[in-house]
N, C-alpha and C positions, 0 to 999 in steps of 0.2 A: 787449274781447271779452266778449260775453254768455255766461255759463256756466249750464248747467242744475243741478239740485239734486245729482245724482250727481257732476258735475265739481267742484262746490264742496266736497262732502264729501271727495273724494279729495285735492283741493288742500290742504284744511285738514289732513288727516292727514299728507300728505307734508311740509308745512311744519313741523308739530310734530315729526315724526320727525327731519328734517334739523336742526332747531333743537337738539334734544337731542343729536344727534351732534356738532354744532359745539361745544356746551358741554362735553360729557363726553369723548368719544373723540377728537375732532379737535384738541384744544389743541396737541399737539406738532406735528402736521402744519401748523397755521396760525400757528406762531411766536407763540402767545399773543396774536394780534390778535383783538379782539372782533368776531365775525362773526355776522350774523343773516340769516335768510331773510325778506325783506320781502314777497314775493308769489310765488305759484305759480299758473300758468295751465295747465290741462289741455286737450288736444284733445278733441273730442266722442267719439272712440273710446277715450279714456284711454290711448293708446299713446305719446303725446308729452307732455312737460312742459317748460314754460319756467319756470326758477327764477331769481328775481331776488334777489341777495345784496347786502347793504350791510355796510360795514365802519366800525368806529370805531377809527381808527388815529392815534396821535400821532407815530409814528416814520416815517410815509410808506412803509409796507410793503404797502399795500393792493394795489398792482399785482402784487407778487410772490406774495402770498397768493392773489389771484384766479387767477394762472397755475397755482399749485399745485393749486387746486381743480379747474380745468379738466383738468389732467393726471390727476386721480384720480376722474374721473366713473364709471369702472367700480366703484371701491370704494363710491361713494355709491349706485349702483344696487343693488349687493349688499346694502348696509345696508337700503335700502328694501325689497328682496325679503324680507329676514329679519323686518322689523317691520311691514309693511303687507300685509294679505291682498288680493291682486289676482290676476286671471287672468293678466295680462301686466304685467311690470315696464316702466314707461314709459321711453322714450329720454329722456335729460335734456339740455337745452340750458341752459347757465348764462350768465346776464347779470349785469353789474355794475349795481347800482342806485345811481345818482348823486344821488338826491333829497336825501339828507342833506348832501352836499357843496354842492348847489345852495342849499339852505336856509341853510347857514352863510355862503355867499357873499352872499346877499341880506341876511342879518342884519348882516354886516360893512359892507356898503354903506350900510345904513340907519343904523348907528351912526356911520359916518364923516360922513354928511350931518348928523347931529344935533350934531356937534361944532363 
């Protein structure tokens, strides 16, 4: 999806604010699973945001943490409202970004082929 300059600016700011939240305030909520915002896509009217989250999890808790994040979308919207100056706080749609898992699977296959 092609974004204009304002969409990119707001996406970047929301990504930074949510990243800070997951690092500082959300540790207890996320069971200490390393969570990062990999991408944010804004609608042209800036009222909707698609947020892609990736997890680095050695204990296979990613699905539980993803469910917890989805249950706390109101809390995330409130945090964005406090830290980003926008006329309207966007509705958040949270998606799990599986690109890290996909890359790990490809690397494992390539390693297995090399043996």
